[in-house]
GUFIRO-425535 format. One line per 4 residues: number of its first residue (from 1); their letters; for each residue x, y, z of N, C-alpha, C. Coordinates in steps of 0.2 Angstrom, whole numbers. Layout:
N
NUM) A) X:Y:Z:X:Y:Z:X:Y:Z | ...
END
This chain:
234
1) XXXX) 147:-507:834:141:-506:827:146:-510:821 | 142:-513:816:145:-514:812:148:-510:806 | 153:-510:805:156:-507:799:154:-508:792 | 151:-504:786:149:-505:781:154:-508:777
5) XXXX) 151:-514:773:153:-517:769:155:-515:764 | 160:-514:757:160:-512:752:163:-516:747 | 161:-519:741:165:-523:738:167:-517:730 | 172:-517:730:177:-513:723:177:-517:718
9) XXXX) 176:-516:713:176:-520:708:179:-515:702 | 185:-514:702:191:-511:698:197:-515:695 | 196:-518:689:204:-519:686:212:-514:686 | 209:-510:688:214:-504:687:217:-502:694
13) XXXX) 224:-505:694:227:-506:702:228:-498:705 | 229:-495:700:231:-487:705:222:-483:707 | 216:-485:703:212:-484:705:208:-486:710 | 209:-492:711:208:-497:717:210:-498:722
17) XXXX) 216:-494:722:220:-493:729:217:-486:733 | 219:-481:727:214:-475:728:207:-476:734 | 203:-479:728:196:-481:734:196:-484:740 | 203:-488:740:202:-493:747:206:-488:751
21) XXXX) 209:-484:750:212:-480:755:209:-475:758 | 202:-471:754:199:-469:755:194:-471:760 | 192:-478:759:186:-481:763:189:-480:770 | 197:-485:769:199:-487:776:200:-477:779
25) XXXX) 202:-474:778:201:-469:780:195:-465:782 | 190:-468:780:183:-468:784:180:-476:787 | 184:-480:790:184:-485:794:178:-489:790 | 178:-490:784:175:-494:781:177:-499:781
29) XXXX) 175:-507:779:177:-513:777:176:-515:771 | 183:-518:767:181:-517:760:183:-524:757 | 181:-526:751:185:-531:749:186:-528:740 | 191:-532:735:191:-530:730:191:-537:724
33) XXXX) 188:-533:718:188:-539:713:190:-535:708 | 194:-540:702:196:-534:695:192:-538:690 | 188:-542:691:185:-547:684:178:-546:687 | 175:-548:681:167:-550:682:167:-555:688
37) XXXX) 169:-561:685:168:-566:688:169:-566:696 | 173:-564:697:177:-564:705:171:-558:709 | 170:-551:704:165:-547:707:157:-551:710 | 154:-556:705:150:-562:705:150:-565:711
41) XXXX) 156:-566:712:159:-573:716:159:-569:726 | 161:-563:724:162:-560:733:155:-557:734 | 153:-555:728:145:-554:731:140:-557:733 | 141:-565:730:137:-572:732:140:-571:740
45) XXXX) 145:-571:741:149:-574:748:149:-569:754 | 151:-564:749:155:-558:755:147:-556:757 | 142:-552:752:137:-549:754:137:-543:757 | 141:-539:753:143:-533:754:136:-529:756
49) XXXX) 135:-524:758:131:-519:757:130:-514:750 | 136:-511:750:136:-508:741:142:-510:737 | 142:-510:731:146:-512:726:148:-507:722 | 153:-505:723:157:-500:718:160:-503:711
53) XXXX) 156:-502:704:157:-503:699:160:-501:693 | 167:-504:691:168:-504:685:166:-505:680 | 162:-502:674:159:-505:669:165:-508:662 | 172:-506:663:177:-509:657:180:-516:661
57) XXXX) 179:-520:662:182:-526:667:184:-530:662 | 189:-535:661:193:-538:656:189:-544:653 | 183:-546:660:180:-553:657:174:-552:655 | 173:-544:655:163:-545:656:162:-537:656
61) XXXX) 155:-535:652:155:-528:652:150:-526:660 | 152:-521:663:150:-522:669:142:-519:669 | 138:-518:666:131:-520:665:130:-524:664 | 132:-530:663:130:-537:663:132:-540:669
65) XXXX) 136:-538:674:137:-539:680:131:-537:685 | 129:-531:682:123:-525:686:116:-531:685 | 115:-534:679:109:-536:675:110:-545:681 | 117:-548:683:115:-553:685:116:-552:693
69) XXXX) 118:-546:695:117:-546:704:108:-545:704 | 109:-540:699:99:-537:702:94:-545:699 | 97:-550:698:93:-556:698:92:-558:704 | 95:-557:710:95:-560:717:98:-554:721
73) XXXX) 98:-551:719:100:-544:725:98:-537:723 | 95:-532:728:91:-527:728:100:-521:731 | 104:-523:732:113:-520:734:113:-515:730 | 114:-508:734:115:-504:732:121:-504:724
77) XXXX) 121:-501:719:128:-503:715:129:-495:714 | 134:-491:714:138:-486:712:142:-490:706 | 142:-485:701:145:-485:695:149:-482:695 | 157:-482:696:163:-478:694:166:-480:687
81) XXXX) 165:-474:681:169:-478:676:170:-471:671 | 175:-471:668:178:-468:663:172:-467:656 | 166:-471:656:162:-469:651:157:-464:652 | 157:-460:649:152:-452:650:147:-449:646
85) XXXX) 146:-455:641:141:-452:636:134:-454:641 | 129:-450:638:122:-451:643:121:-458:642 | 120:-460:635:118:-467:634:121:-472:638 | 128:-470:641:131:-477:643:129:-475:650
89) XXXX) 127:-468:653:124:-470:661:117:-472:662 | 112:-469:656:106:-473:654:105:-481:656 | 111:-483:650:110:-489:649:112:-492:655 | 117:-491:662:117:-494:668:111:-494:671
93) XXXX) 109:-487:673:104:-487:676:99:-491:676 | 97:-490:668:90:-495:667:91:-502:667 | 99:-503:669:100:-511:670:99:-512:678 | 98:-508:683:98:-506:690:104:-504:694
97) XXXX) 108:-501:689:112:-498:695:109:-490:697 | 109:-488:705:109:-485:708:109:-478:707 | 120:-478:707:121:-471:706:127:-472:700 | 128:-467:696:134:-466:690:137:-461:693
101) XXXX) 146:-462:693:151:-457:696:154:-458:688 | 158:-452:686:161:-452:680:167:-450:683 | 171:-454:680:182:-455:680:184:-448:677 | 187:-447:679:191:-443:685:186:-441:691
105) XXXX) 187:-445:695:180:-443:702:184:-438:707 | 179:-435:711:183:-430:720:180:-436:722 | 187:-439:728:185:-442:733:179:-440:737 | 177:-434:738:172:-431:742:167:-432:740
109) XXXX) 166:-433:732:159:-434:729:158:-442:731 | 163:-447:728:161:-451:730:160:-456:735 | 162:-452:742:160:-453:749:153:-450:750 | 149:-444:746:145:-441:748:139:-447:746
113) XXXX) 140:-449:738:136:-454:736:137:-461:738 | 143:-463:742:142:-468:745:139:-466:750 | 138:-462:756:133:-461:762:125:-461:761 | 123:-458:755:116:-458:752:114:-466:750
117) XXXX) 120:-470:747:117:-476:746:117:-481:752 | 120:-481:758:120:-483:764:115:-480:768 | 113:-475:768:106:-472:772:99:-477:768 | 100:-479:763:95:-483:758:96:-488:763
121) XXXX) 101:-491:763:101:-498:765:98:-497:773 | 102:-493:777:97:-491:785:90:-492:784 | 88:-489:779:83:-486:780:79:-493:777 | 80:-496:772:76:-502:770:78:-510:777
125) XXXX) 83:-508:780:85:-515:787:78:-511:791 | 79:-506:794:73:-504:798:67:-505:797 | 64:-505:790:57:-508:788:56:-514:793 | 51:-514:795:47:-519:800:44:-526:794
129) XXXX) 40:-531:796:37:-536:790:31:-531:786 | 33:-531:779:27:-528:775:31:-521:774 | 28:-517:771:30:-509:769:27:-505:775 | 31:-500:775:27:-496:780:23:-494:776
133) XXXX) 16:-492:779:11:-487:776:11:-479:776 | 17:-477:779:17:-472:779:25:-469:778 | 26:-465:773:34:-462:771:34:-454:773 | 38:-454:777:41:-447:778:49:-445:774
137) XXXX) 47:-440:774:55:-438:770:54:-431:773 | 60:-427:776:58:-418:778:49:-419:780 | 50:-415:777:40:-410:778:36:-416:775 | 39:-417:771:34:-422:765:31:-429:769
141) XXXX) 26:-430:769:23:-436:771:17:-440:766 | 19:-446:763:13:-449:759:10:-455:765 | 5:-454:765:0:-460:769:-2:-464:763 | 2:-470:762:0:-475:757:-8:-478:757
145) XXXX) -8:-480:762:-18:-483:765:-22:-477:762 | -20:-473:767:-27:-468:764:-25:-464:758 | -22:-464:754:-17:-460:746:-16:-455:748 | -16:-452:755:-15:-443:754:-7:-442:755
149) XXXX) -6:-435:750:0:-431:754:-2:-425:756 | 5:-425:763:6:-419:767:13:-417:765 | 12:-411:767:19:-406:768:17:-402:776 | 21:-404:779:20:-399:784:13:-403:789
153) XXXX) 8:-399:789:3:-401:790:-3:-401:785 | -1:-397:779:-6:-396:776:-5:-402:770 | -10:-402:769:-12:-410:765:-11:-406:755 | -9:-409:753:-7:-408:746:-12:-412:739
157) XXXX) -15:-409:737:-18:-413:731:-17:-414:725 | -16:-421:723:-12:-423:719:-17:-426:713 | -16:-425:705:-19:-428:701:-17:-436:702 | -21:-442:700:-19:-449:699:-10:-450:696
161) XXXX) -9:-447:694:-2:-448:688:3:-445:695 | 1:-439:695:7:-436:699:6:-439:705 | 3:-443:709:2:-445:716:7:-453:714 | 6:-457:708:8:-462:706:18:-461:705
165) XXXX) 19:-456:704:24:-452:701:29:-452:707 | 24:-449:712:27:-446:719:29:-453:721 | 26:-457:723:27:-465:726:32:-467:725 | 33:-467:717:38:-471:712:45:-469:716
169) XXXX) 46:-461:716:52:-458:718:53:-459:725 | 48:-458:729:47:-461:737:50:-466:737 | 46:-472:733:49:-480:737:57:-479:733 | 60:-476:730:65:-477:726:72:-469:729
173) XXXX) 69:-470:734:74:-462:736:79:-466:739 | 85:-458:734:90:-460:735:95:-462:727 | 89:-465:724:91:-468:718:90:-466:712 | 93:-463:705:92:-461:700:88:-463:697
177) XXXX) 82:-464:694:76:-467:692:78:-462:683 | 77:-468:678:79:-463:671:71:-462:668 | 71:-457:664:66:-457:662:61:-462:657 | 66:-466:655:63:-471:652:59:-477:656
181) XXXX) 63:-477:662:60:-481:668:53:-478:669 | 54:-474:673:48:-470:675:43:-469:673 | 44:-468:664:38:-468:661:34:-477:660 | 41:-480:657:38:-487:658:33:-489:664
185) XXXX) 35:-487:669:31:-488:679:24:-485:677 | 25:-479:675:19:-474:676:13:-476:669 | 15:-477:665:11:-477:658:10:-486:656 | 14:-487:659:16:-496:655:20:-497:650
189) XXXX) 22:-504:646:26:-503:642:23:-503:636 | 17:-500:635:16:-500:629:17:-492:627 | 19:-488:630:20:-482:630:27:-481:626 | 27:-477:621:33:-474:617:38:-474:619
193) XXXX) 44:-478:618:51:-477:621:54:-470:618 | 58:-464:624:59:-460:621:55:-455:622 | 48:-457:623:42:-450:622:42:-449:631 | 46:-443:632:44:-441:639:43:-435:640
197) XXXX) 38:-432:636:37:-426:636:29:-425:640 | 26:-432:641:19:-432:649:24:-433:653 | 29:-434:655:33:-434:661:35:-427:663 | 39:-426:659:41:-418:661:35:-412:663
201) XXXX) 28:-413:658:23:-411:664:22:-410:666 | 21:-417:671:18:-418:675:24:-419:682 | 30:-418:679:36:-419:684:34:-411:685 | 34:-406:680:34:-399:683:28:-397:689
205) XXXX) 20:-401:687:14:-399:689:16:-402:697 | 20:-406:698:20:-412:704:25:-406:707 | 31:-405:707:35:-399:709:33:-392:711 | 27:-389:707:25:-385:709:21:-386:716
209) XXXX) 17:-391:717:15:-393:723:18:-394:729 | 24:-396:729:28:-400:734:35:-396:736 | 36:-391:731:42:-389:730:42:-379:733 | 45:-379:739:44:-371:742:48:-368:735
213) XXXX) 50:-369:732:52:-367:725:54:-371:721 | 49:-372:716:49:-376:708:57:-375:706 | 61:-368:706:64:-368:705:71:-371:706 | 71:-369:713:77:-374:718:72:-379:719
217) XXXX) 73:-386:720:69:-391:721:75:-394:726 | 71:-396:732:74:-400:737:74:-406:738 | 68:-408:735:65:-417:735:67:-419:731 | 65:-417:723:66:-419:716:71:-418:713
221) XXXX) 77:-420:714:83:-417:708:83:-419:702 | 85:-416:695:85:-417:690:92:-420:689 | 91:-426:684:100:-427:682:97:-426:674 | 101:-422:673:101:-420:666:104:-426:662
225) XXXX) 97:-426:656:99:-431:651:98:-439:653 | 97:-438:661:95:-444:662:87:-447:665 | 87:-443:670:82:-442:673:81:-441:679 | 78:-444:685:77:-439:692:79:-444:698
229) XXXX) 79:-440:704:80:-445:709:76:-441:716 | 73:-444:720:72:-441:727:77:-441:731 | 78:-434:735:83:-434:739:79:-435:745 | 85:-438:747:82:-438:756:86:-434:761
233) XX) 79:-430:766:80:-425:770:84:-426:775 | 89:-421:779:92:-423:785:98:-428:786
END
């Protein structure tokens, strides 16, 4: 079985070595890049499964690197950065990052986030030609062709907006979606940026329908100040 290939983009040698050692212990393969230019070249030639990206690079801002990568690749990008403000996280996620981990970080948490990204890679690679017409995640099932949603054997009746919202999260399972991104996708680019009150309302009603305990959701996780993520079950 081929080992996952990870690209570490980090200019701090100590942090880079810590991540590399952690990956070695898990038997992941990896390469390193210490600046933006080499990161893009390695991504093009090495074709890694996941990129771990620092934002504060000596020759470029990591957000610009994310945008460049996203112009030709859907490879999962996990930001590992000392920037801890919500605005920085939102900017990186809106640019196309899949996840955001703040320094100093727990090695166990880094590995957990990496496993989530790799599960997404495996799910994507297992898709046959065209998109599967049925989405399954634990007890949750979406029949895209019929436009129906089930929880176990029970059909769940959703409004058109709730259905669009669920499908958007499902098709990005494991990825943090910012509130502004979701609003644009659901209501269109003409919707006022930052006006997420409608999203909050529809998210609450959707959770009441698909979560056994909406106060402790297992499918849709909130990232406070940032957005939402569909969690892969099992």
